[in-house]
Each structure stands twice: as C-alpha cells, then as structure tokens.
C-alpha positions as CSV (number, residue, x, y, z in Angstrom):
1,M,0.0,0.0,0.0
2,N,1.7,3.0,-1.3
3,D,1.8,5.5,1.6
4,R,3.7,3.0,3.8
5,F,7.1,1.4,3.5
6,A,8.3,-2.0,4.7
7,L,10.0,-2.1,8.0
8,N,13.6,-3.4,7.6
9,N,15.1,-4.6,10.8
10,N,18.6,-4.6,9.3
11,S,18.5,-0.8,8.8
12,T,19.1,1.6,11.6
13,S,17.3,4.3,9.7
14,F,13.9,2.7,10.3
15,P,12.0,2.9,13.6
16,R,11.9,0.1,16.0
17,F,8.8,-2.0,16.5
18,N,7.8,-0.5,19.9
19,K,8.5,3.1,19.0
20,D,5.5,5.5,19.1
21,Y,4.9,7.5,15.9
22,K,2.8,10.7,15.8
23,E,1.1,12.1,12.7
24,G,-1.5,14.8,13.1
25,K,-3.4,13.9,16.3
26,A,-2.8,10.2,15.9
27,T,-0.2,8.3,18.0
28,F,0.5,4.7,16.8
29,K,3.1,2.0,16.4
30,I,4.0,0.6,13.0
31,G,5.2,-2.9,14.1
32,N,5.9,-4.8,10.9
33,A,3.3,-3.0,8.9
34,F,3.9,-0.5,6.1
35,Y,4.2,3.2,6.7
36,R,5.7,6.0,4.7
37,P,6.1,9.3,6.6
38,T,7.0,11.2,3.4
39,T,3.4,10.9,2.1
40,K,1.8,12.5,5.1
41,Q,0.5,15.2,2.7
42,V,-1.5,12.6,0.9
43,R,-3.3,11.7,4.1
44,D,-3.6,15.4,5.0
45,L,-5.6,16.0,1.9
46,G,-7.9,13.2,2.7
47,I,-8.5,14.5,6.2
48,L,-9.2,18.0,4.9
49,A,-11.8,16.8,2.3
50,A,-13.3,14.4,4.9
51,K,-13.7,17.1,7.5
52,I,-15.4,19.4,5.0
53,H,-17.8,16.6,4.0
54,Q,-18.5,15.9,7.6
55,E,-19.4,19.5,8.3
56,K,-21.8,19.5,5.3
57,I,-23.7,16.3,6.1
58,G,-23.4,16.4,9.9
59,K,-21.8,13.0,10.3
60,L,-19.2,10.8,8.7
61,R,-18.9,7.0,8.5
62,V,-15.6,5.9,7.0
63,L,-14.4,2.6,5.6
64,D,-10.6,2.2,5.4
65,A,-10.4,-0.8,3.2
66,M,-6.6,-1.4,3.4
67,A,-5.6,-0.1,6.7
68,G,-2.0,-1.1,7.3
69,C,-1.1,0.1,10.8
70,G,-4.4,2.1,11.1
71,V,-3.0,5.6,10.9
72,R,-5.7,6.8,8.5
73,G,-8.5,5.4,10.5
74,L,-7.2,7.1,13.6
75,R,-6.9,10.4,11.8
76,Y,-10.4,10.3,10.3
77,I,-11.8,9.9,13.8
78,L,-9.5,12.3,15.6
79,E,-9.2,15.1,13.0
80,A,-12.1,14.8,10.6
81,D,-14.6,14.0,13.4
82,A,-15.9,10.8,11.8
83,E,-18.4,9.1,14.1
84,S,-17.1,5.6,13.2
85,V,-14.5,3.9,11.1
86,W,-14.4,0.4,9.7
87,V,-10.7,-0.6,9.6
88,N,-10.0,-3.6,7.3
89,E,-6.6,-5.1,6.7
90,A,-6.3,-8.4,4.8
91,N,-3.1,-9.3,6.6
92,R,-4.3,-11.0,9.8
93,N,-0.7,-10.8,11.2
94,L,-1.4,-7.1,11.9
95,Q,-4.5,-7.9,14.1
96,S,-2.8,-7.2,17.4
97,L,-1.1,-4.1,16.1
98,L,-4.3,-2.6,14.8
99,K,-6.2,-3.4,18.0
100,G,-3.5,-1.8,20.1
101,N,-3.3,1.4,17.9
102,L,-7.0,1.9,17.8
103,A,-7.8,0.9,21.4
104,N,-5.2,3.4,22.7
105,S,-7.0,6.4,21.2
106,L,-10.6,5.4,20.4
107,Q,-13.7,4.1,22.2
108,P,-14.9,0.6,21.2
109,S,-18.0,2.1,19.6
110,Q,-16.0,4.2,17.2
111,Y,-14.3,1.4,15.2
112,K,-14.4,-2.2,14.1
113,I,-11.6,-4.2,12.7
114,T,-11.8,-7.0,10.1
115,H,-9.3,-9.0,8.1
116,T,-10.8,-9.9,4.7
117,D,-10.7,-9.1,1.0
118,A,-11.8,-5.5,0.2
119,N,-14.0,-6.6,-2.6
120,R,-16.0,-8.9,-0.3
121,I,-16.5,-6.0,2.0
122,F,-17.9,-3.7,-0.7
123,F,-20.4,-6.3,-1.9
124,D,-21.4,-7.1,1.7
125,C,-22.0,-3.3,2.2
126,Y,-24.4,-3.4,-0.8
127,N,-26.2,-6.6,0.3
128,H,-26.9,-5.0,3.7
129,S,-27.6,-1.5,2.4
130,D,-24.7,-0.4,4.6
131,F,-23.2,2.5,2.6
132,Y,-20.3,4.7,3.6
133,D,-19.7,8.5,3.4
134,L,-16.0,7.9,2.6
135,I,-14.1,4.9,1.4
136,D,-10.3,4.9,1.4
137,V,-8.7,2.4,-0.9
138,D,-5.0,2.6,-0.5
139,C,-4.1,-0.3,-2.8
140,F,-0.7,-1.2,-4.2
141,G,-0.2,-1.6,-7.9
142,V,-3.2,-1.5,-10.3
143,P,-6.5,-0.2,-8.7
144,F,-8.6,-1.9,-11.4
145,P,-10.0,-4.6,-9.2
146,Y,-11.7,-1.9,-7.0
147,L,-12.7,0.7,-9.5
148,S,-16.2,-0.8,-9.9
149,T,-16.7,-2.7,-6.7
150,V,-15.9,0.2,-4.3
151,L,-19.0,2.0,-5.8
152,W,-21.2,-0.8,-4.3
153,G,-20.3,0.4,-0.8
154,T,-20.4,4.1,-1.4
155,K,-23.3,6.3,-0.4
156,I,-24.7,8.7,-3.1
157,G,-22.8,11.9,-2.5
158,G,-20.0,10.0,-0.7
159,L,-16.3,10.1,-1.4
160,V,-13.9,7.5,-2.7
161,Y,-10.2,8.1,-2.1
162,L,-8.2,5.8,-4.4
163,T,-4.5,5.0,-4.8
164,S,-2.6,3.7,-7.9
165,T,1.1,2.9,-8.0
166,D,0.8,1.6,-11.6
167,G,3.0,4.2,-13.3
168,R,4.2,2.0,-16.2
169,S,0.8,1.3,-17.6
170,L,-0.5,4.8,-17.1
171,T,2.5,6.6,-18.8
172,G,2.8,4.5,-21.9
173,N,5.5,2.1,-20.8
174,D,3.3,-1.0,-20.7
175,R,0.5,-0.4,-23.3
176,E,-0.9,-4.0,-23.1
177,N,-1.6,-3.6,-19.4
178,S,-3.0,-0.1,-20.1
179,L,-5.6,-1.7,-22.4
180,R,-6.1,-4.7,-20.1
181,Y,-6.8,-2.7,-16.9
182,Y,-8.1,0.6,-18.1
183,G,-9.5,0.0,-21.6
184,A,-7.2,2.9,-22.7
185,Y,-4.1,3.2,-24.9
186,S,-1.6,5.2,-23.0
187,R,1.4,6.7,-24.9
188,S,4.5,8.4,-23.6
189,H,4.9,12.2,-23.7
190,P,6.0,15.0,-21.3
191,A,2.6,15.3,-19.6
192,A,2.2,11.5,-19.2
193,H,1.8,11.6,-15.4
194,E,-1.2,13.9,-15.6
195,Q,-2.5,11.5,-18.3
196,G,-2.2,8.8,-15.6
197,L,-4.5,10.6,-13.3
198,R,-7.0,11.2,-16.1
199,V,-7.0,7.6,-17.4
200,I,-8.0,6.4,-13.9
201,M,-10.6,9.1,-13.6
202,G,-12.0,8.2,-17.0
203,K,-12.3,4.5,-16.1
204,F,-13.9,5.4,-12.8
205,Q,-16.4,7.5,-14.6
206,Q,-17.1,4.7,-17.1
207,H,-17.8,2.2,-14.2
208,A,-20.2,4.7,-12.5
209,A,-22.0,5.4,-15.8
210,S,-22.6,1.7,-16.3
211,L,-24.5,1.8,-13.0
212,G,-26.4,4.9,-14.1
213,R,-24.3,7.1,-11.8
214,G,-21.5,9.7,-12.1
215,M,-18.3,10.6,-10.4
216,K,-17.4,14.2,-9.7
217,P,-13.7,15.0,-9.2
218,V,-12.8,16.5,-5.9
219,F,-9.0,16.5,-6.5
220,A,-6.4,14.4,-8.2
221,Y,-2.8,14.3,-6.9
222,F,0.4,12.9,-8.4
223,T,2.9,12.6,-5.6
224,G,6.0,12.1,-7.8
225,E,5.6,8.3,-7.3
226,T,2.0,7.4,-7.0
227,Y,-1.5,8.6,-8.1
228,R,-4.1,9.6,-5.5
229,L,-7.5,10.8,-6.5
230,M,-10.7,11.6,-4.6
231,M,-14.0,11.5,-6.4
232,R,-17.6,11.9,-5.3
233,L,-20.3,9.4,-6.3
234,I,-23.4,11.3,-7.7
235,E,-26.7,10.3,-9.1
236,K,-26.3,11.6,-12.7
237,P,-23.8,10.1,-15.2
238,Q,-21.1,12.6,-16.2
239,L,-19.6,11.1,-19.3
240,T,-20.0,13.1,-22.5
241,E,-18.1,13.4,-25.8
242,D,-16.7,16.7,-24.5
243,N,-15.2,15.4,-21.2
244,Y,-14.2,11.8,-22.1
245,G,-12.0,11.5,-25.2
246,W,-8.5,11.5,-26.5
247,L,-5.3,13.5,-26.2
248,G,-3.1,13.9,-29.2
249,Y,0.6,14.8,-29.0
250,C,2.8,15.9,-31.9
251,H,6.4,14.8,-31.5
252,H,7.3,17.2,-34.3
253,C,6.1,20.5,-32.9
254,R,5.5,19.3,-29.3
255,D,2.0,20.7,-29.1
256,Y,-1.1,18.9,-27.7
257,Q,-4.6,18.7,-29.0
258,V,-7.8,17.4,-27.5
259,V,-9.5,15.0,-30.0
260,S,-13.2,14.0,-29.8
261,W,-14.4,10.6,-30.7
262,R,-16.0,11.8,-33.9
263,K,-12.7,13.3,-35.2
264,L,-10.4,10.4,-34.4
265,G,-10.1,9.6,-38.1
266,K,-8.9,13.1,-38.8
267,A,-6.5,13.5,-35.9
268,L,-3.7,15.6,-37.5
269,C,-1.7,18.4,-35.8
270,H,-3.2,21.8,-36.4
271,N,0.2,23.3,-36.8
272,D,2.0,21.1,-39.3
273,G,-0.4,18.4,-40.4
274,E,1.8,15.7,-38.8
275,R,0.1,12.6,-37.4
276,L,-0.7,12.9,-33.7
277,V,0.3,10.2,-31.2
278,M,-3.0,9.4,-29.5
279,S,-3.7,8.5,-25.9
280,G,-7.1,7.6,-24.5
281,P,-9.8,7.5,-23.8
282,M,-9.4,9.5,-20.6
283,W,-11.1,12.1,-18.5
284,L,-10.7,15.6,-20.2
285,G,-12.8,17.6,-17.7
286,K,-11.7,19.4,-14.6
287,L,-8.9,17.9,-12.7
288,H,-10.1,19.3,-9.3
289,D,-13.3,20.8,-8.0
290,R,-12.3,24.4,-7.4
291,A,-15.1,25.2,-4.9
292,T,-14.1,22.2,-2.7
293,V,-10.4,23.0,-3.0
294,E,-11.1,26.6,-1.8
295,E,-12.9,25.1,1.2
296,M,-9.9,22.9,1.9
297,I,-7.6,25.9,1.6
298,A,-9.6,27.8,4.2
299,L,-9.6,24.9,6.6
300,A,-5.9,24.2,6.1
301,K,-5.2,27.8,6.9
302,T,-7.3,27.5,10.1
303,W,-5.2,24.5,11.1
304,T,-2.0,26.2,10.0
305,W,-1.2,23.4,7.5
306,T,1.1,25.6,5.4
307,E,2.4,22.9,3.1
308,A,-1.2,21.8,2.3
309,V,-2.2,25.4,1.6
310,S,0.7,25.8,-0.9
311,L,-0.2,22.6,-2.8
312,L,-4.0,23.4,-2.8
313,E,-3.4,26.9,-4.2
314,V,-1.6,25.3,-7.2
315,M,-4.5,22.8,-7.6
316,K,-7.0,25.6,-7.4
317,A,-5.2,27.5,-10.3
318,E,-4.8,24.4,-12.5
319,A,-8.3,23.0,-11.9
320,D,-9.9,23.8,-15.3
321,L,-6.9,24.5,-17.5
322,P,-6.3,22.2,-20.5
323,P,-5.6,18.5,-19.8
324,Y,-1.9,18.6,-20.4
325,F,1.2,20.8,-19.6
326,Y,4.4,21.9,-21.3
327,S,7.7,21.2,-19.6
328,L,10.3,24.0,-19.3
329,Q,12.8,21.6,-20.7
330,S,10.8,21.1,-23.9
331,I,10.3,24.8,-24.3
332,G,14.0,25.5,-23.8
333,H,15.0,22.7,-26.1
334,A,12.7,23.9,-28.9
335,G,13.8,27.5,-28.6
336,K,17.5,26.6,-28.2
337,L,17.4,28.4,-24.8
338,D,18.6,27.8,-21.3
339,L,15.9,26.5,-19.1
340,P,13.3,29.3,-18.9
341,K,12.4,30.7,-15.5
342,R,9.0,29.3,-14.7
343,D,7.4,32.2,-12.9
344,R,8.7,34.8,-15.4
345,L,7.3,32.8,-18.2
346,I,3.9,32.4,-16.4
347,D,3.8,36.2,-15.9
348,A,4.6,36.9,-19.5
349,L,1.9,34.6,-20.8
350,Q,-0.6,36.0,-18.4
351,E,0.3,39.5,-19.7
352,Q,-0.5,38.3,-23.2
353,G,-4.0,37.3,-22.0
354,Y,-3.4,33.5,-21.6
355,R,-4.6,31.8,-18.5
356,T,-1.4,30.1,-17.2
357,C,-0.1,28.6,-14.0
358,Q,2.3,26.1,-12.6
359,T,1.2,22.5,-12.1
360,H,1.5,20.3,-9.1
361,V,2.4,17.3,-11.3
362,N,5.7,18.8,-12.4
363,S,7.3,21.8,-10.7
364,Q,9.3,22.4,-13.9
365,A,6.3,22.8,-16.2
366,I,3.4,25.1,-16.9
367,K,-0.3,24.7,-17.7
368,T,-1.6,27.3,-20.2
369,E,-4.2,28.0,-22.8
370,A,-1.4,29.1,-25.1
371,N,0.0,26.7,-27.7
372,F,3.5,25.4,-27.5
373,T,4.8,27.7,-30.2
374,T,3.6,30.7,-28.4
375,C,5.3,29.6,-25.2
376,V,8.6,29.2,-27.1
377,E,8.4,32.6,-28.7
378,I,7.5,34.3,-25.4
379,A,10.4,32.4,-23.7
380,K,12.7,33.7,-26.4
381,G,11.6,37.2,-25.8
382,L,12.4,36.8,-22.1
383,N,15.9,35.5,-23.0
384,N,16.8,38.7,-25.0
C-alpha cells in the first residue's frame, strides 16, 4: 500500500517495533506494517476533504479498506470527526497491532476491525444496504479490481479516495496492461503523469456510468511516485463526448490537441499536419473541483497546515486548464534556450492574456491556454 514502507530490521534508519509515531493527532506504532512518513501530505488532503464533507452532512462514516497500521482510520476519527471507522486489513498478522493502535485512542463504539478481502466487504455493504460516506482504498499496484466494486459500498454523495502505483501502464511504458486494466491506450509524452490521473478518472467515470451514476472529481494528486484521486459518487452520469475522449501529442512541434471521438479519423496536428500520437480515452474535464479546493484551503489555513495550503493553491489554479502541460525543458530545447524561469514565463503569458499557472504534477512545467509555439516565442523574448 503506497503510503507506507516496509520495515527493515537490518537498517538503523527505520523505527523500532515499539516506537510511538505521531502524525497529526494520531499516536501509533507501525510494528511490521507498512508506513511511509513522506506521504503524510496525501493523508492530510484526505483529512481536509473528509472534514469538509462531515461538516456539510453532519456526520461521517468511514471505511478504510486497506488499513496497514491504522493511521488513516485514527486520523479520520480524531481530526475529521468521523463518528465511526471500519478498519479492514487483509493481513491477519497485523491484528494485534491494529487493535493496540485503535484501542489506545478510540472508544470501542468508534471502530471495528476486520481482516478480509476488500471486494468482499464492498459487496457485503451493498447486500446489507450499509453505505459509507467515505471509502479509502490505499491499494498497491493496479487499482482496477476496486474501480467498480468500491462503488457498491459508497453512499450517493459519498467520497472515494483511491491509490494507484501503476505508473508503467499509465504513462505508456506498458501499453498492453493499459488496455487490459483501463481500456485505454496510453502513450509516452511529457505530460504522461497527468495523463495517468486522467486515465484512472475516466475508467472510474465509465464504471459509474454503467450503474447509471456519475463521479465528480474532488481532487487528483500525483505525488511524484503514485497517483491519488478523490471523487464523489453522484446520481447523474457525467460522461460526455466533451469530457471523455482523446489526447493527441505531436512529437514534431511538441504541441497537444484534444480530440473528440467523432474526429479520431482526422487526428492531425493543427500546426504542421503531422500525425498525432494518440492516448485515450481519458477524462478531459476538470482535474479538481475548485469550490471544494477553496474550502480545503480555508480549513488548512485555520489548522496552519502551510504545506497543504501551498499545494492546494496550485490545484485551485490548474483545476480547469487544458488536460496537459508543457515542460520547461521542452520549451527550452525547442527554442535553443537555457531552461526558462517558470514564474517569469507564467507572468509573461498572463500579460498576453493567456490563463497560465504552474502544475502540481511537475514543478518544472506550466499549464496554459497558449499553444507550444507561443510559449517558445515568449520564452525567447524573455531571454533577449
């Protein structure tokens, strides 16, 4: 599970079994479970969104389907004010660890612990009409086995927080698995990690649509290693020809182009007529819900979570910009320039009337409404 690391007793850099860890308001031991302190921000985002949801609906029931040492379950209760959390961990060897961690901070009525397959739990939830306000699925590798089943346990209006560590399939390095797991053909290009988020979001939307439902993005986050996305299950299907389609990349001029299903047969670059390298289908709509992100920013400021505020401000700016970005390296290479200064280039593009910002996916890249050639020409002007 991606936000945890394996404890290695042969390394003095790892904590000992009996050491207390503290994250947020949670105190816990990791034993021989997995835990990665460096992805605390991933969990912080989940807590912020959960707390906002709790304030809106007046309660919060959480299912942590792959709990590890139980840190997320603890934090949902202690910080997001969940009334209860179902903590499931398939590895029965972690039973005593989980019991100890939860019992030390929570009342027995606030949690229950099981050790079974997550899919079985989702179907049991459906069979017993026991739906949850938030389900956290922190899986390792491909999330495909849970993209449809998790919806059976999610309440309408509820949140799903999903992990993928499947970078090879999503970025075009294993196209057969991309087709097998996501029904999409992923190609390699500079914005491939944003593509990864969008391929998962598109497949999620497709599963929801098959049930007559829709998924509304809350936020999508690439950590530099893994993909984490939170989406809200809603009654009305969201898939349309405008928000679910294809992304074309021209290796000749380095520009991108959104291509609809009806124009797949005529997918040529607008600039030079070259054939586009096509990836898709994928979600082409908003990457984040700006209104929710603004609420998360306000809450993070109240809690003085400064790192979260900085990240969320970037997410807010990039939320509805085109579904790709341009790397500074590509711009510099095309213009035969040194690496352009990101903030100067953003300011210059904005002065020309183009909506432009940085992207959380790559700190050395920009998202903009301008095409690639315009970015190169403006960068050249800054270099003179």
